[in-house]
C-alpha angles and dihedrals in degrees: 000000000000117000103167127018108260095018094115091051091047091050092049089053090048091052092048088054091051091050091050088049089051091054091050091050091049093049093049090051093240128138095297094154092068088051090049091049091053091054092048091048088050091053091050087062093071114108113246092243090055093055116104133179087270090054091054093045090051094044095051094045092051092044090055095055094090091066102044131100117242099266091050092041090055096045091048090052090054091045088056092047090050091051089052091047089059088066092113092057093057115077097207098041132267100279 
């Protein structure tokens, strides 16, 4: 659902920033799992009719991060950020 023009793109950028922040927390050995949980909880807030295949791809990749070794954790974060960067190529938004 689009409320304001550009809102979806702005949200995608915000989520990319959160994912990068998650990677930084992980690399610094801080409490990255709390950060991860907050992102997952945020994604649960999407209404079922707003969830697209890209939403489910993103959600499941992010949900798996807790169980990955560093090299896979890092590459999955960048995969998710790349998916969010493709926002402009998807007519109805990324999520």
